FIROLO-265225 format. One record per residue (C-alpha): residue in three letters; x, y, z. Coordinates in Angstrom, 1 decimal, padded with zeros to 4 digits, always signed. Layout:
N
node res = Ala, xx = X, yy = Y, zz = Z;
...
% end
This chain:
275
node res = Met, xx = -031.4, yy = -121.0, zz = +055.2;
node res = Gln, xx = -033.5, yy = -118.0, zz = +056.1;
node res = Ile, xx = -035.3, yy = -116.0, zz = +053.3;
node res = Asn, xx = -035.5, yy = -112.3, zz = +054.0;
node res = Asn, xx = -038.9, yy = -110.6, zz = +053.7;
node res = Val, xx = -038.5, yy = -106.9, zz = +053.4;
node res = Gln, xx = -041.8, yy = -104.9, zz = +053.9;
node res = Leu, xx = -042.2, yy = -101.7, zz = +051.8;
node res = Asp, xx = -042.5, yy = -098.6, zz = +054.0;
node res = Gln, xx = -045.6, yy = -096.8, zz = +052.8;
node res = Ser, xx = -045.0, yy = -093.5, zz = +054.6;
node res = Pro, xx = -042.7, yy = -092.0, zz = +051.8;
node res = Tyr, xx = -045.4, yy = -092.6, zz = +049.3;
node res = Ile, xx = -048.1, yy = -091.1, zz = +051.5;
node res = Asn, xx = -046.0, yy = -088.1, zz = +052.2;
node res = Leu, xx = -045.1, yy = -087.8, zz = +048.5;
node res = Asn, xx = -048.8, yy = -087.8, zz = +047.6;
node res = Gln, xx = -049.6, yy = -085.1, zz = +050.2;
node res = Ser, xx = -046.8, yy = -083.0, zz = +049.0;
node res = Leu, xx = -048.0, yy = -083.3, zz = +045.4;
node res = Asn, xx = -051.5, yy = -082.2, zz = +046.5;
node res = Arg, xx = -050.1, yy = -079.1, zz = +048.3;
node res = Ile, xx = -048.1, yy = -078.1, zz = +045.2;
node res = Ser, xx = -051.0, yy = -078.6, zz = +042.8;
node res = Ser, xx = -053.4, yy = -076.7, zz = +045.1;
node res = Gly, xx = -051.1, yy = -074.0, zz = +046.3;
node res = Lys, xx = -052.4, yy = -074.5, zz = +049.8;
node res = Glu, xx = -050.5, yy = -075.6, zz = +052.9;
node res = Ile, xx = -053.6, yy = -077.2, zz = +054.3;
node res = Thr, xx = -055.6, yy = -079.4, zz = +051.9;
node res = Ser, xx = -057.6, yy = -081.4, zz = +054.3;
node res = Ala, xx = -058.5, yy = -081.5, zz = +058.0;
node res = Ala, xx = -055.9, yy = -084.3, zz = +058.4;
node res = Asp, xx = -053.2, yy = -081.8, zz = +057.7;
node res = Asp, xx = -054.1, yy = -079.4, zz = +060.5;
node res = Ala, xx = -057.8, yy = -079.4, zz = +061.7;
node res = Ser, xx = -057.6, yy = -076.3, zz = +063.8;
node res = Ser, xx = -055.8, yy = -074.2, zz = +061.2;
node res = Leu, xx = -058.2, yy = -075.4, zz = +058.6;
node res = Ala, xx = -061.2, yy = -074.2, zz = +060.7;
node res = Ile, xx = -059.6, yy = -070.8, zz = +061.3;
node res = Ser, xx = -058.7, yy = -070.5, zz = +057.6;
node res = Asp, xx = -062.2, yy = -071.3, zz = +056.5;
node res = Lys, xx = -063.7, yy = -068.9, zz = +059.0;
node res = Leu, xx = -061.4, yy = -066.1, zz = +057.8;
node res = Arg, xx = -062.2, yy = -066.9, zz = +054.2;
node res = Thr, xx = -065.9, yy = -066.7, zz = +054.9;
node res = Glu, xx = -065.4, yy = -063.4, zz = +056.6;
node res = Ala, xx = -063.4, yy = -062.0, zz = +053.7;
node res = Ser, xx = -066.2, yy = -063.0, zz = +051.3;
node res = Gly, xx = -068.7, yy = -061.1, zz = +053.4;
node res = Ile, xx = -066.5, yy = -058.1, zz = +053.5;
node res = Ser, xx = -066.1, yy = -058.2, zz = +049.7;
node res = Gln, xx = -069.9, yy = -058.3, zz = +049.2;
node res = Ser, xx = -070.3, yy = -055.3, zz = +051.6;
node res = Ile, xx = -067.8, yy = -053.3, zz = +049.5;
node res = Asn, xx = -069.8, yy = -054.1, zz = +046.4;
node res = Asn, xx = -072.9, yy = -053.0, zz = +048.3;
node res = Ile, xx = -071.2, yy = -049.7, zz = +049.1;
node res = Asn, xx = -070.2, yy = -049.1, zz = +045.5;
node res = Ser, xx = -073.7, yy = -049.7, zz = +044.4;
node res = Gly, xx = -075.0, yy = -047.3, zz = +047.0;
node res = Leu, xx = -072.5, yy = -044.6, zz = +045.9;
node res = Ala, xx = -073.6, yy = -045.1, zz = +042.3;
node res = Ser, xx = -077.3, yy = -044.7, zz = +043.3;
node res = Leu, xx = -076.6, yy = -041.6, zz = +045.4;
node res = Gln, xx = -074.6, yy = -040.0, zz = +042.6;
node res = Ile, xx = -077.4, yy = -040.5, zz = +040.1;
node res = Ala, xx = -079.9, yy = -038.9, zz = +042.5;
node res = Asp, xx = -077.5, yy = -036.0, zz = +043.2;
node res = Lys, xx = -077.0, yy = -035.3, zz = +039.5;
node res = Ser, xx = -080.8, yy = -035.4, zz = +038.8;
node res = Ile, xx = -081.5, yy = -032.9, zz = +041.7;
node res = Ser, xx = -078.7, yy = -030.7, zz = +040.3;
node res = Glu, xx = -080.5, yy = -030.6, zz = +037.0;
node res = Gln, xx = -083.8, yy = -029.9, zz = +038.8;
node res = Ser, xx = -082.1, yy = -027.0, zz = +040.5;
node res = Asn, xx = -081.0, yy = -025.6, zz = +037.2;
node res = Ile, xx = -084.6, yy = -025.8, zz = +036.0;
node res = Leu, xx = -085.8, yy = -023.8, zz = +039.0;
node res = Asp, xx = -083.2, yy = -021.2, zz = +038.3;
node res = Thr, xx = -084.8, yy = -020.7, zz = +034.9;
node res = Val, xx = -088.3, yy = -020.7, zz = +036.4;
node res = Lys, xx = -087.2, yy = -017.9, zz = +038.8;
node res = Glu, xx = -085.9, yy = -015.9, zz = +035.8;
node res = Lys, xx = -089.2, yy = -016.3, zz = +034.1;
node res = Leu, xx = -091.1, yy = -015.2, zz = +037.2;
node res = Leu, xx = -089.0, yy = -012.2, zz = +037.5;
node res = Gln, xx = -089.8, yy = -011.3, zz = +033.9;
node res = Ala, xx = -093.5, yy = -011.8, zz = +034.6;
node res = Ser, xx = -093.4, yy = -009.8, zz = +037.8;
node res = Thr, xx = -092.8, yy = -006.5, zz = +036.1;
node res = Asp, xx = -095.7, yy = -004.4, zz = +034.8;
node res = Thr, xx = -093.8, yy = -003.7, zz = +031.6;
node res = Thr, xx = -094.5, yy = -007.3, zz = +030.5;
node res = Ser, xx = -097.9, yy = -007.5, zz = +028.7;
node res = Gln, xx = -100.6, yy = -009.9, zz = +029.9;
node res = Glu, xx = -100.2, yy = -011.9, zz = +026.7;
node res = Gly, xx = -096.5, yy = -012.1, zz = +027.2;
node res = Arg, xx = -097.0, yy = -013.1, zz = +030.8;
node res = Glu, xx = -099.3, yy = -015.9, zz = +029.8;
node res = Gln, xx = -096.7, yy = -017.1, zz = +027.3;
node res = Ile, xx = -094.1, yy = -017.0, zz = +030.1;
node res = Leu, xx = -096.5, yy = -019.1, zz = +032.3;
node res = Thr, xx = -096.7, yy = -021.7, zz = +029.5;
node res = Glu, xx = -092.9, yy = -021.9, zz = +029.5;
node res = Ile, xx = -092.8, yy = -022.2, zz = +033.3;
node res = Lys, xx = -095.3, yy = -025.0, zz = +033.3;
node res = Asp, xx = -093.3, yy = -026.9, zz = +030.6;
node res = Leu, xx = -090.2, yy = -026.5, zz = +032.8;
node res = Leu, xx = -092.0, yy = -027.7, zz = +035.9;
node res = Gln, xx = -093.4, yy = -030.7, zz = +034.0;
node res = Asn, xx = -089.8, yy = -031.5, zz = +033.0;
node res = Phe, xx = -088.9, yy = -031.1, zz = +036.7;
node res = Asp, xx = -091.5, yy = -033.8, zz = +037.6;
node res = Asp, xx = -090.4, yy = -036.0, zz = +034.7;
node res = Ile, xx = -086.9, yy = -036.1, zz = +036.1;
node res = Ala, xx = -088.3, yy = -037.1, zz = +039.5;
node res = Ala, xx = -090.4, yy = -039.9, zz = +037.9;
node res = Ser, xx = -087.6, yy = -041.3, zz = +035.7;
node res = Thr, xx = -084.6, yy = -041.1, zz = +038.0;
node res = Asn, xx = -083.9, yy = -044.6, zz = +039.2;
node res = Tyr, xx = -081.2, yy = -047.1, zz = +040.0;
node res = Asn, xx = -081.9, yy = -050.8, zz = +039.3;
node res = Glu, xx = -085.6, yy = -050.0, zz = +038.8;
node res = Gln, xx = -085.9, yy = -048.3, zz = +042.2;
node res = Thr, xx = -087.0, yy = -044.6, zz = +041.9;
node res = Leu, xx = -084.8, yy = -042.3, zz = +043.9;
node res = Leu, xx = -086.6, yy = -038.9, zz = +044.0;
node res = Gln, xx = -090.2, yy = -040.0, zz = +044.7;
node res = Asn, xx = -091.9, yy = -043.2, zz = +045.8;
node res = Ala, xx = -092.5, yy = -044.6, zz = +042.3;
node res = Ser, xx = -092.6, yy = -043.4, zz = +038.7;
node res = Asp, xx = -096.4, yy = -042.9, zz = +039.0;
node res = Asp, xx = -096.5, yy = -042.0, zz = +042.7;
node res = Lys, xx = -095.4, yy = -038.5, zz = +043.8;
node res = Ser, xx = -095.3, yy = -039.3, zz = +047.5;
node res = Ala, xx = -091.9, yy = -039.3, zz = +049.3;
node res = Thr, xx = -089.5, yy = -042.2, zz = +049.1;
node res = Glu, xx = -088.9, yy = -044.4, zz = +052.2;
node res = Gly, xx = -085.2, yy = -043.9, zz = +051.9;
node res = Gln, xx = -082.6, yy = -046.5, zz = +050.9;
node res = Gln, xx = -080.9, yy = -048.8, zz = +053.3;
node res = Phe, xx = -077.3, yy = -049.9, zz = +052.4;
node res = Gln, xx = -075.8, yy = -053.0, zz = +054.0;
node res = Ala, xx = -072.3, yy = -051.5, zz = +054.6;
node res = Gly, xx = -070.8, yy = -054.3, zz = +056.7;
node res = Thr, xx = -071.1, yy = -057.9, zz = +057.8;
node res = Ser, xx = -073.3, yy = -057.2, zz = +060.9;
node res = Ser, xx = -077.0, yy = -056.6, zz = +060.8;
node res = Asp, xx = -076.4, yy = -053.3, zz = +062.5;
node res = Asp, xx = -074.1, yy = -052.0, zz = +059.7;
node res = Ile, xx = -076.8, yy = -050.0, zz = +058.0;
node res = Ile, xx = -076.4, yy = -046.6, zz = +056.3;
node res = Gln, xx = -079.7, yy = -045.0, zz = +055.3;
node res = Thr, xx = -080.6, yy = -042.2, zz = +053.0;
node res = Pro, xx = -083.3, yy = -039.7, zz = +054.1;
node res = Ser, xx = -086.8, yy = -039.6, zz = +052.6;
node res = Ile, xx = -086.9, yy = -037.6, zz = +049.3;
node res = Gln, xx = -089.8, yy = -036.0, zz = +047.5;
node res = Ser, xx = -088.1, yy = -034.0, zz = +044.8;
node res = Asn, xx = -091.2, yy = -033.1, zz = +042.7;
node res = Thr, xx = -093.5, yy = -030.1, zz = +042.4;
node res = Val, xx = -095.6, yy = -031.5, zz = +045.2;
node res = Gly, xx = -092.7, yy = -032.2, zz = +047.5;
node res = Val, xx = -091.0, yy = -028.8, zz = +047.0;
node res = Gly, xx = -094.2, yy = -026.7, zz = +047.1;
node res = Leu, xx = -094.6, yy = -025.7, zz = +043.5;
node res = Glu, xx = -097.8, yy = -027.6, zz = +042.7;
node res = Asn, xx = -099.9, yy = -024.4, zz = +042.7;
node res = Leu, xx = -097.6, yy = -022.8, zz = +040.2;
node res = Leu, xx = -097.8, yy = -025.8, zz = +037.9;
node res = Asn, xx = -101.6, yy = -025.5, zz = +038.1;
node res = Gln, xx = -101.8, yy = -021.7, zz = +037.9;
node res = Ser, xx = -104.6, yy = -020.3, zz = +035.7;
node res = Pro, xx = -103.3, yy = -018.1, zz = +032.9;
node res = Gly, xx = -106.1, yy = -015.6, zz = +033.2;
node res = Ser, xx = -105.2, yy = -014.7, zz = +036.8;
node res = Phe, xx = -101.5, yy = -014.8, zz = +036.3;
node res = Asp, xx = -100.8, yy = -011.1, zz = +036.8;
node res = Ser, xx = -097.5, yy = -009.4, zz = +037.9;
node res = Ser, xx = -098.4, yy = -009.6, zz = +041.7;
node res = Thr, xx = -099.2, yy = -013.3, zz = +041.4;
node res = Ala, xx = -095.9, yy = -013.9, zz = +039.6;
node res = Arg, xx = -094.1, yy = -012.0, zz = +042.3;
node res = Ala, xx = -095.7, yy = -014.0, zz = +045.0;
node res = Tyr, xx = -094.3, yy = -017.2, zz = +043.5;
node res = Leu, xx = -090.7, yy = -016.0, zz = +043.8;
node res = Gly, xx = -090.6, yy = -016.9, zz = +047.5;
node res = Asp, xx = -092.0, yy = -020.4, zz = +046.7;
node res = Val, xx = -089.3, yy = -021.0, zz = +044.2;
node res = Asp, xx = -086.6, yy = -019.8, zz = +046.7;
node res = Asn, xx = -088.0, yy = -022.3, zz = +049.3;
node res = Ala, xx = -088.0, yy = -025.0, zz = +046.6;
node res = Leu, xx = -084.4, yy = -024.3, zz = +045.8;
node res = Thr, xx = -083.5, yy = -024.5, zz = +049.5;
node res = Lys, xx = -085.2, yy = -027.8, zz = +049.8;
node res = Leu, xx = -083.3, yy = -029.2, zz = +046.8;
node res = Asn, xx = -080.1, yy = -028.0, zz = +048.5;
node res = Asp, xx = -081.1, yy = -029.8, zz = +051.7;
node res = Tyr, xx = -081.7, yy = -033.0, zz = +049.7;
node res = Arg, xx = -078.3, yy = -032.7, zz = +048.1;
node res = Gly, xx = -076.7, yy = -032.0, zz = +051.5;
node res = Asp, xx = -078.2, yy = -035.1, zz = +052.9;
node res = Leu, xx = -077.1, yy = -037.2, zz = +049.9;
node res = Gly, xx = -073.6, yy = -035.8, zz = +050.2;
node res = Ser, xx = -073.5, yy = -036.7, zz = +053.9;
node res = Thr, xx = -074.6, yy = -040.3, zz = +053.1;
node res = Gln, xx = -072.0, yy = -040.6, zz = +050.4;
node res = Asn, xx = -069.3, yy = -039.5, zz = +052.9;
node res = Gln, xx = -070.5, yy = -042.2, zz = +055.4;
node res = Leu, xx = -070.4, yy = -044.8, zz = +052.7;
node res = Gln, xx = -067.0, yy = -043.8, zz = +051.5;
node res = Ser, xx = -065.7, yy = -043.9, zz = +055.1;
node res = Ser, xx = -067.2, yy = -047.4, zz = +055.6;
node res = Gly, xx = -065.8, yy = -048.5, zz = +052.3;
node res = Ser, xx = -062.2, yy = -047.4, zz = +053.2;
node res = Ser, xx = -062.5, yy = -049.3, zz = +056.5;
node res = Leu, xx = -063.8, yy = -052.4, zz = +054.8;
node res = Ile, xx = -061.1, yy = -052.4, zz = +052.2;
node res = Ser, xx = -058.5, yy = -052.3, zz = +055.0;
node res = Gln, xx = -060.3, yy = -055.2, zz = +056.9;
node res = Tyr, xx = -060.5, yy = -057.2, zz = +053.7;
node res = Thr, xx = -056.8, yy = -056.8, zz = +053.0;
node res = Ser, xx = -055.9, yy = -057.8, zz = +056.6;
node res = Thr, xx = -058.2, yy = -060.8, zz = +056.5;
node res = Arg, xx = -056.9, yy = -062.0, zz = +053.2;
node res = Asp, xx = -053.3, yy = -061.6, zz = +054.5;
node res = Ala, xx = -054.3, yy = -063.7, zz = +057.6;
node res = Val, xx = -055.8, yy = -066.4, zz = +055.3;
node res = Ser, xx = -052.6, yy = -066.4, zz = +053.2;
node res = Thr, xx = -050.4, yy = -066.7, zz = +056.2;
node res = Ile, xx = -052.2, yy = -069.7, zz = +057.5;
node res = Ser, xx = -053.1, yy = -071.6, zz = +054.3;
node res = Asp, xx = -050.8, yy = -070.5, zz = +051.4;
node res = Leu, xx = -048.0, yy = -072.7, zz = +050.4;
node res = Asn, xx = -044.3, yy = -072.0, zz = +050.7;
node res = Tyr, xx = -043.5, yy = -073.4, zz = +047.3;
node res = Thr, xx = -039.7, yy = -073.5, zz = +047.8;
node res = Ala, xx = -039.9, yy = -075.5, zz = +051.0;
node res = Glu, xx = -042.6, yy = -077.8, zz = +049.7;
node res = Ile, xx = -040.7, yy = -078.6, zz = +046.5;
node res = Thr, xx = -037.7, yy = -079.4, zz = +048.6;
node res = Asn, xx = -039.9, yy = -081.7, zz = +050.7;
node res = Phe, xx = -041.3, yy = -083.3, zz = +047.6;
node res = Asn, xx = -037.9, yy = -084.1, zz = +046.3;
node res = Lys, xx = -036.9, yy = -085.6, zz = +049.6;
node res = Gln, xx = -040.0, yy = -087.8, zz = +049.8;
node res = Asn, xx = -039.5, yy = -088.8, zz = +046.2;
node res = Ile, xx = -036.0, yy = -090.0, zz = +046.9;
node res = Leu, xx = -037.1, yy = -091.9, zz = +050.0;
node res = Ala, xx = -039.8, yy = -093.6, zz = +048.0;
node res = Gln, xx = -037.3, yy = -094.6, zz = +045.3;
node res = Ile, xx = -034.9, yy = -095.9, zz = +047.9;
node res = Gly, xx = -037.8, yy = -097.9, zz = +049.5;
node res = Ala, xx = -038.8, yy = -099.4, zz = +046.2;
node res = Tyr, xx = -035.2, yy = -100.2, zz = +045.3;
node res = Gly, xx = -034.8, yy = -102.0, zz = +048.6;
node res = Val, xx = -037.9, yy = -104.1, zz = +048.1;
node res = Ala, xx = -036.8, yy = -105.0, zz = +044.6;
node res = Gln, xx = -033.3, yy = -106.0, zz = +045.8;
node res = Ser, xx = -034.8, yy = -108.1, zz = +048.5;
node res = Ala, xx = -037.0, yy = -109.9, zz = +046.0;
node res = Asn, xx = -034.0, yy = -110.6, zz = +043.8;
node res = Ile, xx = -032.1, yy = -112.0, zz = +046.7;
node res = Asn, xx = -034.9, yy = -114.2, zz = +047.8;
node res = Gln, xx = -035.5, yy = -115.5, zz = +044.3;
node res = Asn, xx = -031.8, yy = -116.4, zz = +044.0;
node res = Ile, xx = -031.9, yy = -118.3, zz = +047.3;
node res = Val, xx = -035.0, yy = -120.3, zz = +046.2;
node res = Thr, xx = -033.3, yy = -121.1, zz = +042.8;
node res = Arg, xx = -030.2, yy = -122.5, zz = +044.5;
node res = Leu, xx = -032.3, yy = -124.5, zz = +046.9;
node res = Leu, xx = -034.2, yy = -126.1, zz = +044.0;
node res = Thr, xx = -031.1, yy = -127.0, zz = +042.0;
% end
């Protein structure tokens, strides 16, 4: 009499385990064994998306920095408007010399405030309107990494928005005794030139902001497309996978039942042979 020896088919259990891994991870591809080429493409796209995301963060930081600089220069412009009003008051001969000297004191206070703004305006400890808080030379300009390539650089122009940079150092150091109406009048052109320079700085900053915003919009579109591509390749179709899981589970149970039945039959045969 022959005793049947039924071997358990392991494939349903392997498939069941793979299906369970997909469901728990939410990914169609959980290892290179699933689909090596698709996994490589998915990982590359995921890395690219991460780089684009960081570039978007860089742009947002750059925009914040430029907005701070622009607001500070706007305040400096308001100061120079007041300085011009004071100079106009000092330029007329109906103002006494004593009054003119008092006006000069006010002007110097305003210009000192102008320089204080240049020294203190910073983003993440980087001064924006001059080289350093204690260095009135021009900035070197900021470089913003606005993409995933080494060439994706957007740079701000050099800025020297202090009394030295806008040509008002002489007014700041003006001697009260020689500050007559004609001297005050002569400084009016200097203040106008300084205001023009501030407007130029703001124009350059605005142009850089526009470049950053344009790059940001493009990167957001790239990021969305890249993430969609990753999703298409690697994200799991839960409905289909749960159906597959149920199928593999049933096959595994059938296999286990068949082995159990075979063992019972063989045991009965052996028992009869021994009795």
